[in-house]
Predicted model as a PDB file, atoms N, CA, C, CB and O in Angstrom, pLDDT in the B-factor column:
MODEL        1                                                                  
ATOM      1  N   MET A   1      42.865  33.549 118.555  1.00 89.00           N  
ATOM      2  CA  MET A   1      41.444  33.656 118.302  1.00 89.00           C  
ATOM      3  C   MET A   1      41.201  33.582 116.794  1.00 89.00           C  
ATOM      4  CB  MET A   1      40.872  34.969 118.896  1.00 89.00           C  
ATOM      5  O   MET A   1      41.982  34.107 116.000  1.00 89.00           O  
ATOM      6  N   LEU A   2      40.136  32.940 116.424  1.00 92.00           N  
ATOM      7  CA  LEU A   2      39.769  32.838 115.018  1.00 92.00           C  
ATOM      8  C   LEU A   2      38.399  33.453 114.784  1.00 92.00           C  
ATOM      9  CB  LEU A   2      39.782  31.375 114.558  1.00 92.00           C  
ATOM     10  O   LEU A   2      37.528  33.410 115.653  1.00 92.00           O  
ATOM     11  N   ALA A   3      38.221  34.021 113.605  1.00 91.00           N  
ATOM     12  CA  ALA A   3      36.924  34.510 113.162  1.00 91.00           C  
ATOM     13  C   ALA A   3      36.721  33.980 111.753  1.00 91.00           C  
ATOM     14  CB  ALA A   3      36.835  36.086 113.213  1.00 91.00           C  
ATOM     15  O   ALA A   3      37.609  34.091 110.909  1.00 91.00           O  
ATOM     16  N   LYS A   4      35.555  33.407 111.500  1.00 91.00           N  
ATOM     17  CA  LYS A   4      35.287  32.813 110.192  1.00 91.00           C  
ATOM     18  C   LYS A   4      34.516  33.790 109.320  1.00 91.00           C  
ATOM     19  CB  LYS A   4      34.506  31.496 110.338  1.00 91.00           C  
ATOM     20  O   LYS A   4      33.551  34.408 109.769  1.00 91.00           O  
ATOM     21  N   LEU A   5      34.948  33.926 108.067  1.00 92.00           N  
ATOM     22  CA  LEU A   5      34.249  34.744 107.079  1.00 92.00           C  
ATOM     23  C   LEU A   5      33.159  33.886 106.458  1.00 92.00           C  
ATOM     24  CB  LEU A   5      35.232  35.297 105.984  1.00 92.00           C  
ATOM     25  O   LEU A   5      33.449  32.819 105.918  1.00 92.00           O  
ATOM     26  N   THR A   6      31.903  34.335 106.525  1.00 94.00           N  
ATOM     27  CA  THR A   6      30.791  33.553 105.985  1.00 94.00           C  
ATOM     28  C   THR A   6      30.643  33.794 104.488  1.00 94.00           C  
ATOM     29  CB  THR A   6      29.482  33.900 106.711  1.00 94.00           C  
ATOM     30  O   THR A   6      31.312  34.653 103.914  1.00 94.00           O  
ATOM     31  N   SER A   7      29.770  33.036 103.875  1.00 95.00           N  
ATOM     32  CA  SER A   7      29.518  33.179 102.438  1.00 95.00           C  
ATOM     33  C   SER A   7      28.902  34.539 102.113  1.00 95.00           C  
ATOM     34  CB  SER A   7      28.596  32.058 101.945  1.00 95.00           C  
ATOM     35  O   SER A   7      28.912  34.972 100.961  1.00 95.00           O  
ATOM     36  N   LYS A   8      28.362  35.214 103.142  1.00 95.00           N  
ATOM     37  CA  LYS A   8      27.763  36.541 102.948  1.00 95.00           C  
ATOM     38  C   LYS A   8      28.732  37.656 103.336  1.00 95.00           C  
ATOM     39  CB  LYS A   8      26.473  36.667 103.768  1.00 95.00           C  
ATOM     40  O   LYS A   8      28.314  38.794 103.549  1.00 95.00           O  
ATOM     41  N   ASN A   9      30.019  37.336 103.429  1.00 94.00           N  
ATOM     42  CA  ASN A   9      31.065  38.308 103.771  1.00 94.00           C  
ATOM     43  C   ASN A   9      30.896  38.885 105.170  1.00 94.00           C  
ATOM     44  CB  ASN A   9      31.074  39.436 102.761  1.00 94.00           C  
ATOM     45  O   ASN A   9      31.200  40.057 105.389  1.00 94.00           O  
ATOM     46  N   GLN A  10      30.425  38.102 106.104  1.00 95.00           N  
ATOM     47  CA  GLN A  10      30.242  38.563 107.478  1.00 95.00           C  
ATOM     48  C   GLN A  10      31.231  37.861 108.400  1.00 95.00           C  
ATOM     49  CB  GLN A  10      28.795  38.315 107.951  1.00 95.00           C  
ATOM     50  O   GLN A  10      31.581  36.697 108.204  1.00 95.00           O  
ATOM     51  N   LEU A  11      31.667  38.602 109.408  1.00 92.00           N  
ATOM     52  CA  LEU A  11      32.567  38.053 110.429  1.00 92.00           C  
ATOM     53  C   LEU A  11      31.887  38.160 111.784  1.00 92.00           C  
ATOM     54  CB  LEU A  11      33.943  38.798 110.437  1.00 92.00           C  
ATOM     55  O   LEU A  11      31.221  39.154 112.074  1.00 92.00           O  
ATOM     56  N   THR A  12      32.052  37.149 112.604  1.00 91.00           N  
ATOM     57  CA  THR A  12      31.646  37.252 114.002  1.00 91.00           C  
ATOM     58  C   THR A  12      32.941  37.341 114.792  1.00 91.00           C  
ATOM     59  CB  THR A  12      30.741  36.020 114.468  1.00 91.00           C  
ATOM     60  O   THR A  12      33.778  36.439 114.749  1.00 91.00           O  
ATOM     61  N   LEU A  13      33.089  38.434 115.506  1.00 90.00           N  
ATOM     62  CA  LEU A  13      34.326  38.638 116.262  1.00 90.00           C  
ATOM     63  C   LEU A  13      34.241  37.927 117.607  1.00 90.00           C  
ATOM     64  CB  LEU A  13      34.601  40.146 116.467  1.00 90.00           C  
ATOM     65  O   LEU A  13      33.182  37.913 118.234  1.00 90.00           O  
ATOM     66  N   PRO A  14      35.331  37.343 118.050  1.00 91.00           N  
ATOM     67  CA  PRO A  14      35.334  36.696 119.365  1.00 91.00           C  
ATOM     68  C   PRO A  14      35.042  37.715 120.472  1.00 91.00           C  
ATOM     69  CB  PRO A  14      36.693  36.003 119.621  1.00 91.00           C  
ATOM     70  O   PRO A  14      35.484  38.863 120.421  1.00 91.00           O  
ATOM     71  N   LYS A  15      34.286  37.258 121.469  1.00 90.00           N  
ATOM     72  CA  LYS A  15      33.902  38.139 122.570  1.00 90.00           C  
ATOM     73  C   LYS A  15      35.124  38.743 123.272  1.00 90.00           C  
ATOM     74  CB  LYS A  15      33.049  37.373 123.578  1.00 90.00           C  
ATOM     75  O   LYS A  15      35.095  39.901 123.689  1.00 90.00           O  
ATOM     76  N   ALA A  16      36.177  37.967 123.398  1.00 91.00           N  
ATOM     77  CA  ALA A  16      37.395  38.465 124.052  1.00 91.00           C  
ATOM     78  C   ALA A  16      37.982  39.648 123.284  1.00 91.00           C  
ATOM     79  CB  ALA A  16      38.443  37.339 124.171  1.00 91.00           C  
ATOM     80  O   ALA A  16      38.531  40.568 123.890  1.00 91.00           O  
ATOM     81  N   ALA A  17      37.872  39.631 121.960  1.00 89.00           N  
ATOM     82  CA  ALA A  17      38.413  40.733 121.152  1.00 89.00           C  
ATOM     83  C   ALA A  17      37.574  41.993 121.331  1.00 89.00           C  
ATOM     84  CB  ALA A  17      38.465  40.338 119.660  1.00 89.00           C  
ATOM     85  O   ALA A  17      38.121  43.084 121.492  1.00 89.00           O  
ATOM     86  N   THR A  18      36.249  41.852 121.304  1.00 87.00           N  
ATOM     87  CA  THR A  18      35.396  43.044 121.437  1.00 87.00           C  
ATOM     88  C   THR A  18      35.384  43.562 122.876  1.00 87.00           C  
ATOM     89  CB  THR A  18      33.959  42.727 120.983  1.00 87.00           C  
ATOM     90  O   THR A  18      35.190  44.756 123.103  1.00 87.00           O  
ATOM     91  N   ALA A  19      35.588  42.680 123.835  1.00 89.00           N  
ATOM     92  CA  ALA A  19      35.628  43.110 125.238  1.00 89.00           C  
ATOM     93  C   ALA A  19      36.867  43.947 125.523  1.00 89.00           C  
ATOM     94  CB  ALA A  19      35.595  41.896 126.172  1.00 89.00           C  
ATOM     95  O   ALA A  19      36.889  44.724 126.478  1.00 89.00           O  
ATOM     96  N   ALA A  20      37.893  43.793 124.703  1.00 89.00           N  
ATOM     97  CA  ALA A  20      39.147  44.513 124.918  1.00 89.00           C  
ATOM     98  C   ALA A  20      39.090  45.965 124.447  1.00 89.00           C  
ATOM     99  CB  ALA A  20      40.271  43.799 124.211  1.00 89.00           C  
ATOM    100  O   ALA A  20      40.017  46.732 124.704  1.00 89.00           O  
ATOM    101  N   VAL A  21      38.004  46.353 123.755  1.00 87.00           N  
ATOM    102  CA  VAL A  21      37.852  47.729 123.272  1.00 87.00           C  
ATOM    103  C   VAL A  21      36.593  48.328 123.873  1.00 87.00           C  
ATOM    104  CB  VAL A  21      37.795  47.780 121.716  1.00 87.00           C  
ATOM    105  O   VAL A  21      35.735  47.615 124.394  1.00 87.00           O  
ATOM    106  N   GLU A  22      36.497  49.646 123.793  1.00 80.00           N  
ATOM    107  CA  GLU A  22      35.325  50.317 124.354  1.00 80.00           C  
ATOM    108  C   GLU A  22      34.055  49.826 123.672  1.00 80.00           C  
ATOM    109  CB  GLU A  22      35.451  51.845 124.210  1.00 80.00           C  
ATOM    110  O   GLU A  22      34.091  49.391 122.521  1.00 80.00           O  
ATOM    111  N   THR A  23      32.945  49.895 124.375  1.00 81.00           N  
ATOM    112  CA  THR A  23      31.666  49.472 123.819  1.00 81.00           C  
ATOM    113  C   THR A  23      31.326  50.329 122.618  1.00 81.00           C  
ATOM    114  CB  THR A  23      30.549  49.553 124.875  1.00 81.00           C  
ATOM    115  O   THR A  23      31.288  51.556 122.711  1.00 81.00           O  
ATOM    116  N   THR A  24      31.081  49.686 121.496  1.00 83.00           N  
ATOM    117  CA  THR A  24      30.769  50.414 120.270  1.00 83.00           C  
ATOM    118  C   THR A  24      29.978  49.519 119.329  1.00 83.00           C  
ATOM    119  CB  THR A  24      32.060  50.916 119.583  1.00 83.00           C  
ATOM    120  O   THR A  24      30.053  48.293 119.413  1.00 83.00           O  
ATOM    121  N   GLU A  25      29.222  50.137 118.435  1.00 85.00           N  
ATOM    122  CA  GLU A  25      28.470  49.396 117.429  1.00 85.00           C  
ATOM    123  C   GLU A  25      29.152  49.450 116.066  1.00 85.00           C  
ATOM    124  CB  GLU A  25      27.053  49.943 117.322  1.00 85.00           C  
ATOM    125  O   GLU A  25      28.927  48.584 115.220  1.00 85.00           O  
ATOM    126  N   TYR A  26      29.987  50.468 115.855  1.00 87.00           N  
ATOM    127  CA  TYR A  26      30.580  50.691 114.546  1.00 87.00           C  
ATOM    128  C   TYR A  26      32.105  50.677 114.612  1.00 87.00           C  
ATOM    129  CB  TYR A  26      30.095  52.013 113.971  1.00 87.00           C  
ATOM    130  O   TYR A  26      32.716  51.084 115.601  1.00 87.00           O  
ATOM    131  N   PHE A  27      32.686  50.197 113.534  1.00 90.00           N  
ATOM    132  CA  PHE A  27      34.136  50.171 113.409  1.00 90.00           C  
ATOM    133  C   PHE A  27      34.525  50.771 112.060  1.00 90.00           C  
ATOM    134  CB  PHE A  27      34.684  48.721 113.554  1.00 90.00           C  
ATOM    135  O   PHE A  27      33.868  50.521 111.049  1.00 90.00           O  
ATOM    136  N   ASP A  28      35.583  51.555 112.049  1.00 91.00           N  
ATOM    137  CA  ASP A  28      36.177  52.012 110.801  1.00 91.00           C  
ATOM    138  C   ASP A  28      37.027  50.846 110.310  1.00 91.00           C  
ATOM    139  CB  ASP A  28      37.033  53.352 110.988  1.00 91.00           C  
ATOM    140  O   ASP A  28      37.819  50.287 111.068  1.00 91.00           O  
ATOM    141  N   VAL A  29      36.862  50.484 109.045  1.00 94.00           N  
ATOM    142  CA  VAL A  29      37.573  49.330 108.484  1.00 94.00           C  
ATOM    143  C   VAL A  29      38.599  49.825 107.471  1.00 94.00           C  
ATOM    144  CB  VAL A  29      36.580  48.324 107.818  1.00 94.00           C  
ATOM    145  O   VAL A  29      38.265  50.520 106.512  1.00 94.00           O  
ATOM    146  N   THR A  30      39.849  49.454 107.703  1.00 96.00           N  
ATOM    147  CA  THR A  30      40.922  49.786 106.769  1.00 96.00           C  
ATOM    148  C   THR A  30      41.751  48.524 106.537  1.00 96.00           C  
ATOM    149  CB  THR A  30      41.816  50.962 107.313  1.00 96.00           C  
ATOM    150  O   THR A  30      41.622  47.532 107.255  1.00 96.00           O  
ATOM    151  N   THR A  31      42.593  48.586 105.528  1.00 97.00           N  
ATOM    152  CA  THR A  31      43.532  47.487 105.300  1.00 97.00           C  
ATOM    153  C   THR A  31      44.940  48.065 105.324  1.00 97.00           C  
ATOM    154  CB  THR A  31      43.243  46.749 103.940  1.00 97.00           C  
ATOM    155  O   THR A  31      45.197  49.144 104.790  1.00 97.00           O  
ATOM    156  N   GLU A  32      45.840  47.326 105.951  1.00 97.00           N  
ATOM    157  CA  GLU A  32      47.246  47.728 106.037  1.00 97.00           C  
ATOM    158  C   GLU A  32      48.118  46.491 105.841  1.00 97.00           C  
ATOM    159  CB  GLU A  32      47.558  48.422 107.410  1.00 97.00           C  
ATOM    160  O   GLU A  32      48.055  45.549 106.632  1.00 97.00           O  
ATOM    161  N   ASN A  33      48.918  46.496 104.803  1.00 97.00           N  
ATOM    162  CA  ASN A  33      49.855  45.391 104.550  1.00 97.00           C  
ATOM    163  C   ASN A  33      49.166  44.025 104.570  1.00 97.00           C  
ATOM    164  CB  ASN A  33      50.975  45.412 105.584  1.00 97.00           C  
ATOM    165  O   ASN A  33      49.672  43.076 105.168  1.00 97.00           O  
ATOM    166  N   GLY A  34      48.011  43.936 103.911  1.00 96.00           N  
ATOM    167  CA  GLY A  34      47.307  42.665 103.832  1.00 96.00           C  
ATOM    168  C   GLY A  34      46.519  42.291 105.067  1.00 96.00           C  
ATOM    169  O   GLY A  34      46.035  41.164 105.173  1.00 96.00           O  
ATOM    170  N   ARG A  35      46.379  43.219 106.009  1.00 95.00           N  
ATOM    171  CA  ARG A  35      45.623  42.970 107.240  1.00 95.00           C  
ATOM    172  C   ARG A  35      44.383  43.846 107.265  1.00 95.00           C  
ATOM    173  CB  ARG A  35      46.495  43.234 108.491  1.00 95.00           C  
ATOM    174  O   ARG A  35      44.390  44.960 106.742  1.00 95.00           O  
ATOM    175  N   ILE A  36      43.330  43.345 107.869  1.00 94.00           N  
ATOM    176  CA  ILE A  36      42.114  44.135 108.080  1.00 94.00           C  
ATOM    177  C   ILE A  36      42.226  44.752 109.467  1.00 94.00           C  
ATOM    178  CB  ILE A  36      40.800  43.254 107.938  1.00 94.00           C  
ATOM    179  O   ILE A  36      42.444  44.045 110.451  1.00 94.00           O  
ATOM    180  N   VAL A  37      42.077  46.066 109.546  1.00 94.00           N  
ATOM    181  CA  VAL A  37      42.194  46.778 110.819  1.00 94.00           C  
ATOM    182  C   VAL A  37      40.835  47.382 111.157  1.00 94.00           C  
ATOM    183  CB  VAL A  37      43.304  47.886 110.754  1.00 94.00           C  
ATOM    184  O   VAL A  37      40.272  48.141 110.368  1.00 94.00           O  
ATOM    185  N   LEU A  38      40.316  47.043 112.328  1.00 91.00           N  
ATOM    186  CA  LEU A  38      39.043  47.587 112.808  1.00 91.00           C  
ATOM    187  C   LEU A  38      39.332  48.584 113.921  1.00 91.00           C  
ATOM    188  CB  LEU A  38      38.091  46.451 113.311  1.00 91.00           C  
ATOM    189  O   LEU A  38      40.011  48.255 114.894  1.00 91.00           O  
ATOM    190  N   THR A  39      38.816  49.804 113.778  1.00 91.00           N  
ATOM    191  CA  THR A  39      38.994  50.838 114.790  1.00 91.00           C  
ATOM    192  C   THR A  39      37.616  51.274 115.281  1.00 91.00           C  
ATOM    193  CB  THR A  39      39.802  52.053 114.225  1.00 91.00           C  
ATOM    194  O   THR A  39      36.798  51.730 114.482  1.00 91.00           O  
ATOM    195  N   PRO A  40      37.344  51.140 116.589  1.00 88.00           N  
ATOM    196  CA  PRO A  40      36.035  51.544 117.098  1.00 88.00           C  
ATOM    197  C   PRO A  40      35.783  53.034 116.846  1.00 88.00           C  
ATOM    198  CB  PRO A  40      35.929  51.234 118.601  1.00 88.00           C  
ATOM    199  O   PRO A  40      36.673  53.864 117.032  1.00 88.00           O  
ATOM    200  N   VAL A  41      34.568  53.357 116.423  1.00 86.00           N  
ATOM    201  CA  VAL A  41      34.194  54.760 116.223  1.00 86.00           C  
ATOM    202  C   VAL A  41      32.824  55.010 116.847  1.00 86.00           C  
ATOM    203  CB  VAL A  41      34.183  55.126 114.706  1.00 86.00           C  
ATOM    204  O   VAL A  41      31.996  54.108 116.968  1.00 86.00           O  
ATOM    205  N   ARG A  42      32.620  56.243 117.230  1.00 81.00           N  
ATOM    206  CA  ARG A  42      31.310  56.675 117.718  1.00 81.00           C  
ATOM    207  C   ARG A  42      30.666  57.488 116.620  1.00 81.00           C  
ATOM    208  CB  ARG A  42      31.422  57.502 119.046  1.00 81.00           C  
ATOM    209  O   ARG A  42      31.264  58.432 116.102  1.00 81.00           O  
ATOM    210  N   ILE A  43      29.471  57.131 116.270  1.00 78.00           N  
ATOM    211  CA  ILE A  43      28.734  57.842 115.240  1.00 78.00           C  
ATOM    212  C   ILE A  43      27.841  58.873 115.923  1.00 78.00           C  
ATOM    213  CB  ILE A  43      27.895  56.859 114.359  1.00 78.00           C  
ATOM    214  O   ILE A  43      26.995  58.539 116.752  1.00 78.00           O  
ATOM    215  N   ASN A  44      28.050  60.115 115.560  1.00 79.00           N  
ATOM    216  CA  ASN A  44      27.171  61.176 116.046  1.00 79.00           C  
ATOM    217  C   ASN A  44      26.065  61.295 115.009  1.00 79.00           C  
ATOM    218  CB  ASN A  44      27.945  62.559 116.260  1.00 79.00           C  
ATOM    219  O   ASN A  44      26.280  61.842 113.927  1.00 79.00           O  
ATOM    220  N   ARG A  45      24.900  60.793 115.330  1.00 81.00           N  
ATOM    221  CA  ARG A  45      23.809  60.730 114.366  1.00 81.00           C  
ATOM    222  C   ARG A  45      23.429  62.108 113.828  1.00 81.00           C  
ATOM    223  CB  ARG A  45      22.602  60.079 114.999  1.00 81.00           C  
ATOM    224  O   ARG A  45      23.070  62.230 112.657  1.00 81.00           O  
ATOM    225  N   ALA A  46      23.500  63.134 114.652  1.00 86.00           N  
ATOM    226  CA  ALA A  46      23.181  64.480 114.185  1.00 86.00           C  
ATOM    227  C   ALA A  46      24.158  64.910 113.099  1.00 86.00           C  
ATOM    228  CB  ALA A  46      23.206  65.479 115.353  1.00 86.00           C  
ATOM    229  O   ALA A  46      23.756  65.520 112.109  1.00 86.00           O  
ATOM    230  N   ASP A  47      25.440  64.596 113.278  1.00 82.00           N  
ATOM    231  CA  ASP A  47      26.434  64.927 112.258  1.00 82.00           C  
ATOM    232  C   ASP A  47      26.157  64.171 110.963  1.00 82.00           C  
ATOM    233  CB  ASP A  47      27.847  64.608 112.763  1.00 82.00           C  
ATOM    234  O   ASP A  47      26.344  64.713 109.873  1.00 82.00           O  
ATOM    235  N   ALA A  48      25.711  62.917 111.080  1.00 82.00           N  
ATOM    236  CA  ALA A  48      25.395  62.121 109.890  1.00 82.00           C  
ATOM    237  C   ALA A  48      24.220  62.735 109.132  1.00 82.00           C  
ATOM    238  CB  ALA A  48      25.074  60.662 110.282  1.00 82.00           C  
ATOM    239  O   ALA A  48      24.222  62.778 107.902  1.00 82.00           O  
ATOM    240  N   VAL A  49      23.228  63.204 109.865  1.00 87.00           N  
ATOM    241  CA  VAL A  49      22.068  63.844 109.226  1.00 87.00           C  
ATOM    242  C   VAL A  49      22.497  65.139 108.549  1.00 87.00           C  
ATOM    243  CB  VAL A  49      20.948  64.125 110.266  1.00 87.00           C  
ATOM    244  O   VAL A  49      22.107  65.404 107.412  1.00 87.00           O  
ATOM    245  N   ARG A  50      23.294  65.943 109.238  1.00 86.00           N  
ATOM    246  CA  ARG A  50      23.776  67.193 108.639  1.00 86.00           C  
ATOM    247  C   ARG A  50      24.579  66.933 107.362  1.00 86.00           C  
ATOM    248  CB  ARG A  50      24.636  67.966 109.647  1.00 86.00           C  
ATOM    249  O   ARG A  50      24.434  67.654 106.375  1.00 86.00           O  
ATOM    250  N   ALA A  51      25.413  65.915 107.385  1.00 87.00           N  
ATOM    251  CA  ALA A  51      26.226  65.577 106.214  1.00 87.00           C  
ATOM    252  C   ALA A  51      25.338  65.152 105.048  1.00 87.00           C  
ATOM    253  CB  ALA A  51      27.227  64.457 106.554  1.00 87.00           C  
ATOM    254  O   ALA A  51      25.595  65.529 103.905  1.00 87.00           O  
ATOM    255  N   LYS A  52      24.287  64.365 105.332  1.00 89.00           N  
ATOM    256  CA  LYS A  52      23.382  63.921 104.277  1.00 89.00           C  
ATOM    257  C   LYS A  52      22.617  65.099 103.698  1.00 89.00           C  
ATOM    258  CB  LYS A  52      22.408  62.864 104.809  1.00 89.00           C  
ATOM    259  O   LYS A  52      22.446  65.187 102.482  1.00 89.00           O  
ATOM    260  N   LEU A  53      22.154  66.004 104.547  1.00 91.00           N  
ATOM    261  CA  LEU A  53      21.443  67.198 104.079  1.00 91.00           C  
ATOM    262  C   LEU A  53      22.357  68.050 103.199  1.00 91.00           C  
ATOM    263  CB  LEU A  53      20.925  68.029 105.278  1.00 91.00           C  
ATOM    264  O   LEU A  53      21.930  68.553 102.160  1.00 91.00           O  
ATOM    265  N   ALA A  54      23.602  68.209 103.611  1.00 91.00           N  
ATOM    266  CA  ALA A  54      24.561  68.992 102.818  1.00 91.00           C  
ATOM    267  C   ALA A  54      24.805  68.315 101.472  1.00 91.00           C  
ATOM    268  CB  ALA A  54      25.900  69.164 103.585  1.00 91.00           C  
ATOM    269  O   ALA A  54      24.887  68.981 100.440  1.00 91.00           O  
ATOM    270  N   GLU A  55      24.920  66.992 101.491  1.00 92.00           N  
ATOM    271  CA  GLU A  55      25.127  66.232 100.253  1.00 92.00           C  
ATOM    272  C   GLU A  55      23.961  66.431  99.284  1.00 92.00           C  
ATOM    273  CB  GLU A  55      25.302  64.736 100.566  1.00 92.00           C  
ATOM    274  O   GLU A  55      24.155  66.474  98.069  1.00 92.00           O  
ATOM    275  N   LEU A  56      22.753  66.552  99.828  1.00 94.00           N  
ATOM    276  CA  LEU A  56      21.558  66.750  99.005  1.00 94.00           C  
ATOM    277  C   LEU A  56      21.302  68.220  98.667  1.00 94.00           C  
ATOM    278  CB  LEU A  56      20.350  66.180  99.714  1.00 94.00           C  
ATOM    279  O   LEU A  56      20.392  68.538  97.902  1.00 94.00           O  
ATOM    280  N   GLY A  57      22.109  69.110  99.241  1.00 94.00           N  
ATOM    281  CA  GLY A  57      21.946  70.537  98.965  1.00 94.00           C  
ATOM    282  C   GLY A  57      20.763  71.151  99.697  1.00 94.00           C  
ATOM    283  O   GLY A  57      20.202  72.148  99.242  1.00 94.00           O  
ATOM    284  N   ILE A  58      20.379  70.566 100.827  1.00 95.00           N  
ATOM    285  CA  ILE A  58      19.250  71.065 101.614  1.00 95.00           C  
ATOM    286  C   ILE A  58      19.799  71.922 102.748  1.00 95.00           C  
ATOM    287  CB  ILE A  58      18.374  69.887 102.171  1.00 95.00           C  
ATOM    288  O   ILE A  58      20.609  71.460 103.551  1.00 95.00           O  
ATOM    289  N   SER A  59      19.351  73.173 102.807  1.00 92.00           N  
ATOM    290  CA  SER A  59      19.857  74.110 103.815  1.00 92.00           C  
ATOM    291  C   SER A  59      18.952  74.131 105.042  1.00 92.00           C  
ATOM    292  CB  SER A  59      19.976  75.524 103.224  1.00 92.00           C  
ATOM    293  O   SER A  59      17.865  73.554 105.038  1.00 92.00           O  
ATOM    294  N   GLU A  60      19.416  74.804 106.088  1.00 89.00           N  
ATOM    295  CA  GLU A  60      18.606  74.970 107.295  1.00 89.00           C  
ATOM    296  C   GLU A  60      17.323  75.722 106.987  1.00 89.00           C  
ATOM    297  CB  GLU A  60      19.399  75.706 108.379  1.00 89.00           C  
ATOM    298  O   GLU A  60      16.277  75.447 107.575  1.00 89.00           O  
ATOM    299  N   VAL A  61      17.404  76.671 106.065  1.00 93.00           N  
ATOM    300  CA  VAL A  61      16.216  77.437 105.667  1.00 93.00           C  
ATOM    301  C   VAL A  61      15.203  76.502 104.995  1.00 93.00           C  
ATOM    302  CB  VAL A  61      16.604  78.608 104.706  1.00 93.00           C  
ATOM    303  O   VAL A  61      14.002  76.603 105.246  1.00 93.00           O  
ATOM    304  N   ASP A  62      15.687  75.596 104.145  1.00 93.00           N  
ATOM    305  CA  ASP A  62      14.802  74.618 103.493  1.00 93.00           C  
ATOM    306  C   ASP A  62      14.082  73.757 104.529  1.00 93.00           C  
ATOM    307  CB  ASP A  62      15.608  73.720 102.528  1.00 93.00           C  
ATOM    308  O   ASP A  62      12.884  73.500 104.409  1.00 93.00           O  
ATOM    309  N   VAL A  63      14.815  73.316 105.541  1.00 91.00           N  
ATOM    310  CA  VAL A  63      14.233  72.478 106.584  1.00 91.00           C  
ATOM    311  C   VAL A  63      13.186  73.275 107.366  1.00 91.00           C  
ATOM    312  CB  VAL A  63      15.335  71.942 107.535  1.00 91.00           C  
ATOM    313  O   VAL A  63      12.093  72.774 107.625  1.00 91.00           O  
ATOM    314  N   ALA A  64      13.514  74.505 107.739  1.00 93.00           N  
ATOM    315  CA  ALA A  64      12.573  75.350 108.472  1.00 93.00           C  
ATOM    316  C   ALA A  64      11.307  75.584 107.646  1.00 93.00           C  
ATOM    317  CB  ALA A  64      13.229  76.698 108.839  1.00 93.00           C  
ATOM    318  O   ALA A  64      10.200  75.540 108.182  1.00 93.00           O  
ATOM    319  N   ASP A  65      11.466  75.829 106.353  1.00 94.00           N  
ATOM    320  CA  ASP A  65      10.304  76.020 105.472  1.00 94.00           C  
ATOM    321  C   ASP A  65       9.452  74.756 105.411  1.00 94.00           C  
ATOM    322  CB  ASP A  65      10.762  76.416 104.054  1.00 94.00           C  
ATOM    323  O   ASP A  65       8.224  74.834 105.434  1.00 94.00           O  
ATOM    324  N   ALA A  66      10.092  73.602 105.333  1.00 93.00           N  
ATOM    325  CA  ALA A  66       9.363  72.341 105.262  1.00 93.00           C  
ATOM    326  C   ALA A  66       8.594  72.073 106.555  1.00 93.00           C  
ATOM    327  CB  ALA A  66      10.327  71.188 104.974  1.00 93.00           C  
ATOM    328  O   ALA A  66       7.455  71.608 106.514  1.00 93.00           O  
ATOM    329  N   VAL A  67       9.209  72.363 107.695  1.00 94.00           N  
ATOM    330  CA  VAL A  67       8.536  72.183 108.981  1.00 94.00           C  
ATOM    331  C   VAL A  67       7.352  73.137 109.083  1.00 94.00           C  
ATOM    332  CB  VAL A  67       9.520  72.411 110.154  1.00 94.00           C  
ATOM    333  O   VAL A  67       6.266  72.744 109.507  1.00 94.00           O  
ATOM    334  N   ARG A  68       7.565  74.379 108.696  1.00 94.00           N  
ATOM    335  CA  ARG A  68       6.488  75.371 108.727  1.00 94.00           C  
ATOM    336  C   ARG A  68       5.321  74.905 107.854  1.00 94.00           C  
ATOM    337  CB  ARG A  68       7.003  76.756 108.248  1.00 94.00           C  
ATOM    338  O   ARG A  68       4.164  74.992 108.265  1.00 94.00           O  
ATOM    339  N   TRP A  69       5.620  74.413 106.658  1.00 94.00           N  
ATOM    340  CA  TRP A  69       4.585  73.936 105.740  1.00 94.00           C  
ATOM    341  C   TRP A  69       3.836  72.739 106.354  1.00 94.00           C  
ATOM    342  CB  TRP A  69       5.213  73.542 104.372  1.00 94.00           C  
ATOM    343  O   TRP A  69       2.607  72.684 106.303  1.00 94.00           O  
ATOM    344  N   ALA A  70       4.582  71.780 106.936  1.00 94.00           N  
ATOM    345  CA  ALA A  70       3.969  70.583 107.509  1.00 94.00           C  
ATOM    346  C   ALA A  70       3.052  70.932 108.675  1.00 94.00           C  
ATOM    347  CB  ALA A  70       5.046  69.603 107.967  1.00 94.00           C  
ATOM    348  O   ALA A  70       2.001  70.316 108.849  1.00 94.00           O  
ATOM    349  N   ARG A  71       3.446  71.905 109.462  1.00 94.00           N  
ATOM    350  CA  ARG A  71       2.643  72.302 110.626  1.00 94.00           C  
ATOM    351  C   ARG A  71       1.434  73.148 110.244  1.00 94.00           C  
ATOM    352  CB  ARG A  71       3.503  73.070 111.609  1.00 94.00           C  
ATOM    353  O   ARG A  71       0.496  73.280 111.031  1.00 94.00           O  
ATOM    354  N   SER A  72       1.449  73.719 109.046  1.00 91.00           N  
ATOM    355  CA  SER A  72       0.328  74.578 108.625  1.00 91.00           C  
ATOM    356  C   SER A  72      -0.899  73.758 108.216  1.00 91.00           C  
ATOM    357  CB  SER A  72       0.761  75.476 107.457  1.00 91.00           C  
ATOM    358  O   SER A  72      -2.007  74.292 108.150  1.00 91.00           O  
ATOM    359  N   GLY A  73      -0.707  72.465 107.942  1.00 78.00           N  
ATOM    360  CA  GLY A  73      -1.831  71.598 107.590  1.00 78.00           C  
ATOM    361  C   GLY A  73      -2.292  71.758 106.147  1.00 78.00           C  
ATOM    362  O   GLY A  73      -3.403  71.351 105.805  1.00 78.00           O  
ATOM    363  N   GLU A  74      -1.463  72.340 105.305  1.00 68.00           N  
ATOM    364  CA  GLU A  74      -1.846  72.515 103.890  1.00 68.00           C  
ATOM    365  C   GLU A  74      -1.776  71.217 103.138  1.00 68.00           C  
ATOM    366  CB  GLU A  74      -0.955  73.541 103.210  1.00 68.00           C  
ATOM    367  O   GLU A  74      -2.064  71.181 101.941  1.00 68.00           O  
TER     368      GLU A  74                                                      
ENDMDL                                                                          
END                                                                             
């Protein structure tokens, strides 16, 4: 099977290759000994949101305060 790299650095994977793995939208991409290795992953969107909030230093209390403020109509 062949996959062509486009000028925009995109690959279209052959259907036979993607059919051989579980249904997924995302792949972890690594390189090993000059090879590109794609590993299917499941993204838990809630975990991604929590990680982004932690990265920004926003706590659960901050979120609760923001929701309370938004619902108060101020």
